[in-house]
C-alpha positions as CSV (number, residue, x, y, z in Angstrom):
1,M,-8.3,-12.2,21.5
2,T,-11.7,-13.5,20.2
3,N,-11.5,-16.0,17.4
4,R,-13.9,-14.9,14.7
5,A,-14.5,-15.6,11.0
6,S,-13.3,-13.1,8.4
7,S,-15.9,-11.1,6.5
8,N,-15.6,-13.0,3.2
9,P,-12.2,-11.4,2.3
10,Q,-11.5,-10.9,-1.3
11,T,-8.9,-13.3,-2.5
12,P,-6.1,-11.3,-4.2
13,T,-4.9,-12.4,-7.6
14,F,-1.1,-12.8,-7.4
15,G,0.8,-13.0,-10.7
16,T,1.9,-11.2,-13.8
17,H,0.2,-8.3,-15.6
18,V,-0.9,-6.6,-12.5
19,D,-3.5,-3.8,-13.1
20,L,-2.3,-1.2,-10.6
21,A,-5.5,0.9,-10.8
22,R,-7.5,-2.2,-9.9
23,T,-5.0,-3.4,-7.3
24,F,-5.0,-0.2,-5.2
25,R,-8.8,0.3,-5.2
26,T,-10.7,-0.4,-2.0
27,D,-13.7,-1.8,-3.8
28,P,-12.7,-4.4,-6.4
29,A,-16.1,-4.2,-8.2
30,E,-15.4,-1.5,-10.9
31,G,-18.9,-1.6,-12.2
32,M,-20.2,-0.4,-8.9
33,Q,-18.0,2.6,-8.8
34,T,-18.9,6.2,-9.8
35,L,-16.8,7.8,-12.5
36,P,-14.8,10.0,-9.9
37,E,-14.1,6.8,-7.9
38,Q,-12.7,5.1,-11.0
39,L,-10.7,8.1,-11.9
40,S,-9.3,8.4,-8.4
41,A,-8.0,4.8,-8.7
42,R,-6.3,5.6,-12.0
43,I,-4.7,8.8,-10.7
44,M,-3.6,6.9,-7.5
45,A,-1.8,4.3,-9.6
46,L,0.1,7.1,-11.4
47,I,1.1,8.6,-8.1
48,I,2.3,5.2,-6.8
49,N,4.1,4.5,-10.0
50,G,6.0,7.8,-9.6
51,E,4.7,9.5,-12.7
52,F,3.5,12.2,-10.4
53,E,6.1,13.1,-7.8
54,P,5.6,14.3,-4.2
55,G,4.8,18.0,-4.3
56,Q,3.9,18.0,-8.0
57,R,0.9,20.1,-9.0
58,L,-2.0,18.1,-10.5
59,Q,-3.7,20.2,-13.1
60,E,-7.4,19.5,-13.5
61,S,-7.4,20.5,-17.2
62,A,-4.5,18.2,-18.1
63,L,-6.0,15.3,-16.2
64,A,-9.4,15.9,-17.8
65,E,-7.7,15.8,-21.3
66,R,-5.7,12.7,-20.4
67,F,-8.7,10.7,-19.3
68,E,-11.1,12.3,-21.8
69,V,-13.6,13.5,-19.2
70,S,-14.8,16.9,-18.0
71,R,-13.1,18.7,-15.1
72,G,-16.0,18.0,-12.7
73,P,-15.3,14.3,-12.2
74,I,-11.5,15.0,-12.0
75,R,-12.2,17.5,-9.3
76,E,-14.2,15.0,-7.3
77,A,-11.5,12.3,-7.9
78,L,-8.9,14.6,-6.4
79,R,-11.1,15.2,-3.4
80,I,-11.3,11.5,-2.9
81,L,-7.5,11.2,-3.0
82,E,-7.3,14.2,-0.6
83,R,-9.4,12.1,1.9
84,E,-7.0,9.2,1.3
85,G,-4.0,11.4,2.1
86,L,-2.4,11.1,-1.3
87,V,-3.3,14.6,-2.5
88,T,-3.2,17.9,-0.8
89,M,-5.7,20.7,-1.8
90,A,-4.5,24.2,-1.1
91,S,-6.5,27.5,-1.5
92,R,-5.7,29.2,-4.8
93,R,-3.0,26.6,-5.7
94,G,-5.2,23.6,-6.4
95,A,-4.2,20.0,-5.9
96,S,-0.7,18.5,-5.6
97,V,0.7,15.2,-4.6
98,T,1.1,15.0,-0.9
99,R,4.7,15.3,0.4
100,L,5.0,13.4,3.6
101,T,7.3,14.6,6.4
102,A,9.7,12.3,8.2
103,A,7.6,12.6,11.4
104,R,4.4,11.6,9.6
105,L,6.2,8.7,8.0
106,R,7.2,7.4,11.4
107,D,3.7,7.9,12.7
108,I,2.2,6.0,9.8
109,F,4.5,3.0,10.1
110,N,4.0,2.9,13.9
111,V,0.2,2.7,13.5
112,R,0.5,0.2,10.6
113,A,2.8,-2.0,12.8
114,A,0.3,-2.0,15.7
115,L,-2.8,-2.6,13.6
116,M,-1.2,-5.2,11.3
117,G,0.3,-6.9,14.3
118,I,-3.3,-7.3,15.7
119,C,-4.4,-8.8,12.4
120,A,-1.5,-11.3,12.3
121,E,-2.2,-12.3,15.9
122,E,-5.8,-13.0,14.9
123,L,-4.8,-15.2,12.0
124,A,-2.2,-17.1,14.1
125,E,-4.8,-17.9,16.7
126,R,-7.3,-19.0,14.1
127,R,-5.0,-21.1,11.9
128,D,-7.4,-21.1,8.9
129,P,-5.9,-23.5,6.2
130,E,-7.4,-21.4,3.4
131,V,-6.0,-18.2,4.7
132,Q,-2.6,-19.9,5.2
133,S,-2.7,-21.1,1.7
134,I,-3.3,-17.6,0.3
135,V,-0.5,-16.1,2.5
136,D,1.9,-18.8,1.3
137,E,0.9,-18.2,-2.3
138,G,1.5,-14.4,-1.9
139,T,4.9,-15.0,-0.3
140,R,5.9,-17.4,-3.2
141,S,4.7,-14.7,-5.7
142,L,6.9,-12.1,-4.0
143,L,10.0,-14.3,-4.4
144,A,9.1,-15.0,-8.0
145,A,8.6,-11.3,-8.8
146,N,11.9,-10.5,-7.2
147,K,13.7,-13.2,-9.1
148,A,12.2,-11.8,-12.3
149,G,13.3,-8.3,-11.4
150,D,9.7,-7.1,-11.8
151,E,9.5,-4.2,-9.5
152,E,5.9,-3.2,-10.5
153,E,4.6,-6.6,-9.8
154,F,6.5,-6.9,-6.6
155,I,5.0,-3.7,-5.1
156,A,1.5,-4.6,-6.2
157,I,1.8,-8.1,-4.5
158,V,3.2,-6.5,-1.3
159,Y,0.1,-4.3,-1.1
160,Q,-2.2,-7.1,-2.0
161,L,-0.7,-9.4,0.6
162,S,-0.7,-6.8,3.3
163,M,-4.3,-5.8,2.7
164,Y,-5.3,-9.5,2.5
165,V,-4.0,-10.1,6.0
166,A,-6.0,-7.1,7.3
167,E,-9.1,-8.2,5.5
168,A,-8.9,-11.9,6.4
169,A,-8.6,-11.0,10.1
170,G,-12.1,-9.6,9.9
171,N,-11.2,-6.4,11.9
172,E,-13.0,-3.7,9.9
173,I,-11.5,-0.8,11.8
174,A,-8.0,-2.0,11.3
175,R,-8.7,-2.9,7.7
176,S,-10.1,0.6,6.8
177,I,-7.1,2.4,8.4
178,L,-4.5,0.0,6.9
179,F,-6.0,0.3,3.4
180,S,-5.6,4.1,3.6
181,L,-2.2,4.3,5.3
182,G,-0.7,1.6,3.0
183,R,-1.4,3.6,-0.1
184,Q,0.1,6.8,1.4
185,T,3.6,5.3,1.8
186,L,3.7,3.3,-1.5
187,P,5.2,6.1,-3.6
188,L,8.3,6.0,-1.4
189,T,8.3,2.2,-1.0
190,R,8.2,1.8,-4.7
191,R,11.6,3.5,-4.9
192,L,12.9,1.3,-2.1
193,F,12.0,-1.9,-4.1
194,Q,14.2,-0.9,-7.0
195,D,16.9,-2.4,-4.8
196,E,17.0,-6.3,-5.0
197,A,18.4,-6.6,-1.5
198,E,15.5,-4.6,-0.1
199,R,13.0,-6.8,-2.0
200,L,14.7,-10.0,-0.6
201,T,14.5,-8.6,2.9
202,W,10.8,-7.8,2.5
203,A,10.1,-11.3,1.1
204,G,12.0,-12.8,4.0
205,N,10.0,-10.9,6.5
206,W,6.8,-12.1,4.9
207,Q,8.1,-15.7,5.1
208,A,8.6,-15.2,8.8
209,I,5.0,-13.8,9.2
210,S,3.6,-16.8,7.2
211,E,5.6,-19.3,9.4
212,A,4.4,-17.7,12.6
213,I,0.8,-17.9,11.5
214,R,1.2,-21.5,10.5
215,A,2.7,-22.3,13.9
216,G,-0.2,-20.7,15.6
217,D,2.1,-18.4,17.5
218,P,0.5,-14.9,17.8
219,V,3.4,-13.4,19.7
220,R,5.8,-14.4,17.0
221,A,3.4,-13.2,14.3
222,R,3.2,-9.8,15.9
223,Q,7.0,-9.6,16.3
224,A,7.5,-10.6,12.6
225,V,5.1,-7.8,11.5
226,R,7.0,-5.3,13.7
227,K,10.3,-6.4,12.1
228,L,8.8,-6.0,8.6
229,M,7.6,-2.5,9.4
230,A,10.8,-1.5,11.2
231,D,12.8,-2.5,8.1
232,I,10.6,-0.6,5.7
233,T,10.5,2.5,8.0
234,V,14.3,2.7,7.9
235,G,14.4,2.3,4.1
236,D,11.6,4.8,3.4
237,L,13.1,7.4,5.7
238,A,16.4,7.1,4.0
239,I,14.8,7.7,0.6
240,H,12.7,10.5,2.0
241,E,15.9,12.2,3.3
242,R,17.6,11.8,-0.1
243,L,14.7,13.3,-2.0
244,E,14.4,16.2,0.4
245,K,18.1,17.0,-0.1
246,E,17.7,16.8,-3.8
247,R,14.7,19.2,-3.6
248,R,16.6,21.7,-1.5
249,S,19.6,21.6,-3.8
250,A,17.3,22.2,-6.8
251,G,15.7,25.2,-5.1
252,S,19.0,26.8,-4.0
Protein backbone atom coordinates (compact mmCIF):
# COMPACT_ATOMS: atom_id res chain seq x y z
CA MET A 1 0.00 0.00 0.00
CA THR A 2 1.15 3.54 -0.70
CA ASN A 3 2.20 5.57 2.29
CA ARG A 4 0.45 8.91 2.08
CA ALA A 5 -0.45 11.75 4.41
CA SER A 6 -3.96 12.13 5.71
CA SER A 7 -6.19 14.94 4.47
CA ASN A 8 -5.98 17.08 7.61
CA PRO A 9 -8.27 14.82 9.65
CA GLN A 10 -10.49 16.51 12.20
CA THR A 11 -9.28 15.61 15.68
CA PRO A 12 -12.25 14.27 17.65
CA THR A 13 -12.93 15.64 21.10
CA PHE A 14 -13.17 12.72 23.49
CA GLY A 15 -14.67 13.31 26.89
CA THR A 16 -17.78 14.17 28.82
CA HIS A 17 -20.87 16.11 27.75
CA VAL A 18 -20.87 14.74 24.22
CA ASP A 19 -23.14 16.59 21.80
CA LEU A 20 -24.60 13.71 19.80
CA ALA A 21 -26.02 15.92 17.05
CA ARG A 22 -22.53 17.35 16.52
CA THR A 23 -20.79 13.99 16.90
CA PHE A 24 -22.72 12.24 14.15
CA ARG A 25 -22.49 15.05 11.60
CA THR A 26 -20.21 14.55 8.61
CA ASP A 27 -19.21 18.22 8.52
CA PRO A 28 -18.22 19.55 11.99
CA ALA A 29 -18.67 23.19 10.94
CA GLU A 30 -22.28 23.89 11.93
CA GLY A 31 -22.20 27.46 10.63
CA MET A 32 -21.55 26.15 7.12
CA GLN A 33 -24.60 23.87 7.11
CA THR A 34 -28.02 24.63 5.74
CA LEU A 35 -31.02 24.42 8.06
CA PRO A 36 -32.11 21.01 6.66
CA GLU A 37 -28.58 19.68 7.24
CA GLN A 38 -28.61 20.88 10.84
CA LEU A 39 -32.07 19.38 11.38
CA SER A 40 -30.98 16.07 9.86
CA ALA A 41 -28.15 15.87 12.40
CA ARG A 42 -30.55 16.49 15.27
CA ILE A 43 -33.06 13.92 14.03
CA MET A 44 -30.21 11.46 13.45
CA ALA A 45 -29.12 11.85 17.09
CA LEU A 46 -32.68 11.08 18.24
CA ILE A 47 -32.77 7.93 16.07
CA ILE A 48 -29.40 6.76 17.38
CA ASN A 49 -30.45 7.51 20.96
CA GLY A 50 -33.48 5.29 20.50
CA GLU A 51 -36.11 8.00 20.91
CA PHE A 52 -37.36 6.98 17.48
CA GLU A 53 -37.44 3.20 17.06
CA PRO A 54 -36.88 1.16 13.85
CA GLY A 55 -40.07 1.21 11.80
CA GLN A 56 -41.54 4.20 13.67
CA ARG A 57 -43.29 6.84 11.58
CA LEU A 58 -41.69 10.28 11.51
CA GLN A 59 -44.45 12.87 11.29
CA GLU A 60 -43.32 16.04 9.54
CA SER A 61 -45.81 18.18 11.46
CA ALA A 62 -44.68 16.86 14.85
CA LEU A 63 -41.00 17.34 13.99
CA ALA A 64 -41.67 20.84 12.68
CA GLU A 65 -43.41 21.74 15.94
CA ARG A 66 -40.63 20.19 18.01
CA PHE A 67 -37.87 22.12 16.26
CA GLU A 68 -39.97 25.25 15.69
CA VAL A 69 -39.52 25.31 11.93
CA SER A 70 -41.78 24.89 8.92
CA ARG A 71 -42.40 21.50 7.33
CA GLY A 72 -40.26 22.30 4.28
CA PRO A 73 -36.85 22.08 6.03
CA ILE A 74 -38.04 18.97 7.92
CA ARG A 75 -38.98 17.30 4.63
CA GLU A 76 -35.52 18.09 3.22
CA ALA A 77 -33.86 16.84 6.41
CA LEU A 78 -35.70 13.53 6.10
CA ARG A 79 -34.56 13.24 2.47
CA ILE A 80 -30.96 13.67 3.65
CA LEU A 81 -31.45 10.89 6.19
CA GLU A 82 -33.03 8.71 3.50
CA ARG A 83 -29.82 9.03 1.48
CA GLU A 84 -27.88 8.08 4.61
CA GLY A 85 -30.01 4.94 5.03
CA LEU A 86 -31.44 5.94 8.41
CA VAL A 87 -34.89 6.88 7.10
CA THR A 88 -37.17 5.12 4.61
CA MET A 89 -39.59 7.16 2.50
CA ALA A 90 -42.67 5.29 1.25
CA SER A 91 -45.36 6.51 -1.11
CA ARG A 92 -48.48 7.68 0.78
CA ARG A 93 -46.96 6.62 4.10
CA GLY A 94 -44.27 9.25 4.48
CA ALA A 95 -41.06 8.75 6.42
CA SER A 96 -40.17 6.12 8.98
CA VAL A 97 -37.01 5.00 10.75
CA THR A 98 -35.30 2.33 8.64
CA ARG A 99 -35.67 -1.21 9.92
CA LEU A 100 -32.57 -3.16 8.85
CA THR A 101 -32.85 -6.82 7.92
CA ALA A 102 -30.41 -9.39 9.30
CA ALA A 103 -28.98 -9.87 5.80
CA ARG A 104 -28.36 -6.16 5.38
CA LEU A 105 -26.71 -5.98 8.80
CA ARG A 106 -24.27 -8.73 7.80
CA ASP A 107 -23.53 -6.96 4.52
CA ILE A 108 -22.91 -3.65 6.27
CA PHE A 109 -20.48 -5.14 8.78
CA ASN A 110 -18.65 -7.12 6.10
CA VAL A 111 -18.10 -3.95 4.09
CA ARG A 112 -17.12 -1.99 7.19
CA ALA A 113 -14.62 -4.68 8.21
CA ALA A 114 -12.98 -4.65 4.77
CA LEU A 115 -12.77 -0.86 4.47
CA MET A 116 -11.76 -0.19 8.05
CA GLY A 117 -9.15 -2.94 7.75
CA ILE A 118 -7.63 -1.07 4.80
CA CYS A 119 -7.51 2.13 6.87
CA ALA A 120 -5.92 0.40 9.87
CA GLU A 121 -3.29 -1.17 7.58
CA GLU A 122 -2.49 2.28 6.20
CA LEU A 123 -1.99 3.72 9.69
CA ALA A 124 0.15 0.76 10.78
CA GLU A 125 2.43 1.26 7.79
CA ARG A 126 2.67 4.99 8.39
CA ARG A 127 3.18 4.89 12.20
CA ASP A 128 2.37 8.57 12.62
CA PRO A 129 3.02 9.58 16.28
CA GLU A 130 0.23 12.17 16.29
CA VAL A 131 -2.35 9.72 14.94
CA GLN A 132 -1.15 7.09 17.42
CA SER A 133 -1.55 9.55 20.28
CA ILE A 134 -5.15 10.30 19.28
CA VAL A 135 -6.05 6.62 18.89
CA ASP A 136 -4.54 5.94 22.32
CA GLU A 137 -6.52 8.82 23.81
CA GLY A 138 -9.73 7.49 22.29
CA THR A 139 -9.08 4.02 23.68
CA ARG A 140 -8.42 5.43 27.15
CA SER A 141 -11.62 7.47 26.88
CA LEU A 142 -13.59 4.32 26.02
CA LEU A 143 -12.32 2.60 29.16
CA ALA A 144 -13.11 5.65 31.27
CA ALA A 145 -16.64 5.95 29.85
CA ASN A 146 -17.24 2.26 30.50
CA LYS A 147 -15.98 2.54 34.07
CA ALA A 148 -18.31 5.49 34.63
CA GLY A 149 -21.21 3.50 33.14
CA ASP A 150 -21.83 6.33 30.67
CA GLU A 151 -23.41 4.52 27.72
CA GLU A 152 -24.15 7.70 25.75
CA GLU A 153 -20.57 8.89 25.97
CA PHE A 154 -19.26 5.42 25.15
CA ILE A 155 -21.26 5.09 21.93
CA ALA A 156 -20.25 8.59 20.82
CA ILE A 157 -16.57 7.87 21.43
CA VAL A 158 -16.82 4.56 19.56
CA TYR A 159 -18.16 6.43 16.55
CA GLN A 160 -15.61 9.24 16.84
CA LEU A 161 -12.73 6.81 17.12
CA SER A 162 -13.90 4.64 14.22
CA MET A 163 -14.40 7.62 11.95
CA TYR A 164 -11.07 9.15 12.98
CA VAL A 165 -9.23 6.03 11.82
CA ALA A 166 -11.03 6.27 8.46
CA GLU A 167 -10.27 9.96 8.13
CA ALA A 168 -6.65 9.76 9.29
CA ALA A 169 -5.91 7.10 6.68
CA GLY A 170 -6.67 9.66 3.97
CA ASN A 171 -8.78 7.25 1.89
CA GLU A 172 -11.71 9.45 0.88
CA ILE A 173 -13.77 6.63 -0.66
CA ALA A 174 -13.46 4.44 2.45
CA ARG A 175 -14.13 7.44 4.68
CA SER A 176 -17.35 8.40 2.90
CA ILE A 177 -18.77 4.88 2.96
CA LEU A 178 -17.74 4.21 6.56
CA PHE A 179 -19.28 7.47 7.79
CA SER A 180 -22.62 6.47 6.28
CA LEU A 181 -22.61 2.78 7.23
CA GLY A 182 -21.42 3.51 10.76
CA ARG A 183 -24.47 5.62 11.48
CA GLN A 184 -26.90 3.05 10.10
CA THR A 185 -25.96 0.42 12.69
CA LEU A 186 -25.63 2.72 15.71
CA PRO A 187 -29.29 2.44 16.82
CA LEU A 188 -28.76 -1.30 17.37
CA THR A 189 -25.22 -0.96 18.69
CA ARG A 190 -26.41 1.55 21.30
CA ARG A 191 -28.60 -1.20 22.80
CA LEU A 192 -25.66 -3.60 22.79
CA PHE A 193 -23.55 -1.16 24.80
CA GLN A 194 -26.03 -1.20 27.65
CA ASP A 195 -24.17 -4.37 28.65
CA GLU A 196 -20.90 -3.64 30.47
CA ALA A 197 -19.32 -6.89 29.24
CA GLU A 198 -19.97 -5.85 25.64
CA ARG A 199 -18.41 -2.44 26.28
CA LEU A 200 -15.32 -4.08 27.77
CA THR A 201 -15.00 -6.39 24.77
CA TRP A 202 -15.23 -3.44 22.39
CA ALA A 203 -12.67 -1.41 24.36
CA GLY A 204 -10.34 -4.43 24.37
CA ASN A 205 -10.67 -4.75 20.61
CA TRP A 206 -9.72 -1.11 20.22
CA GLN A 207 -6.68 -1.65 22.42
CA ALA A 208 -5.62 -4.48 20.08
CA ILE A 209 -6.03 -2.19 17.04
CA SER A 210 -4.03 0.55 18.72
CA GLU A 211 -1.22 -1.85 19.65
CA ALA A 212 -1.03 -3.25 16.11
CA ILE A 213 -0.77 0.26 14.65
CA ARG A 214 1.94 1.14 17.16
CA ALA A 215 3.86 -2.03 16.25
CA GLY A 216 3.69 -1.13 12.58
CA ASP A 217 2.05 -4.46 11.80
CA PRO A 218 -0.60 -3.99 9.06
CA VAL A 219 -1.64 -7.66 9.02
CA ARG A 220 -2.27 -7.64 12.76
CA ALA A 221 -4.09 -4.31 12.48
CA ARG A 222 -6.43 -5.73 9.82
CA GLN A 223 -7.04 -8.85 11.89
CA ALA A 224 -7.82 -6.76 14.98
CA VAL A 225 -10.37 -4.76 12.98
CA ARG A 226 -12.00 -7.96 11.72
CA LYS A 227 -12.22 -9.27 15.28
CA LEU A 228 -13.87 -6.04 16.40
CA MET A 229 -16.40 -6.17 13.57
CA ALA A 230 -17.08 -9.89 14.08
CA ASP A 231 -17.89 -9.31 17.75
CA ILE A 232 -20.21 -6.40 17.07
CA THR A 233 -21.93 -8.30 14.24
CA VAL A 234 -22.80 -11.19 16.57
CA GLY A 235 -24.09 -8.80 19.22
CA ASP A 236 -26.14 -6.62 16.88
CA LEU A 237 -27.68 -9.64 15.15
CA ALA A 238 -28.77 -11.06 18.51
CA ILE A 239 -30.44 -7.76 19.42
CA HIS A 240 -32.03 -7.55 15.98
CA GLU A 241 -33.51 -11.04 16.37
CA ARG A 242 -34.88 -10.19 19.81
CA LEU A 243 -36.50 -6.98 18.56
CA GLU A 244 -38.05 -8.78 15.59
CA LYS A 245 -39.54 -11.42 17.89
CA GLU A 246 -40.97 -8.69 20.12
CA ARG A 247 -42.43 -6.92 17.09
CA ARG A 248 -44.04 -10.12 15.77
CA SER A 249 -45.44 -10.93 19.22
CA ALA A 250 -46.91 -7.44 19.52
CA GLY A 251 -48.55 -7.78 16.11
CA SER A 252 -50.03 -11.22 16.72
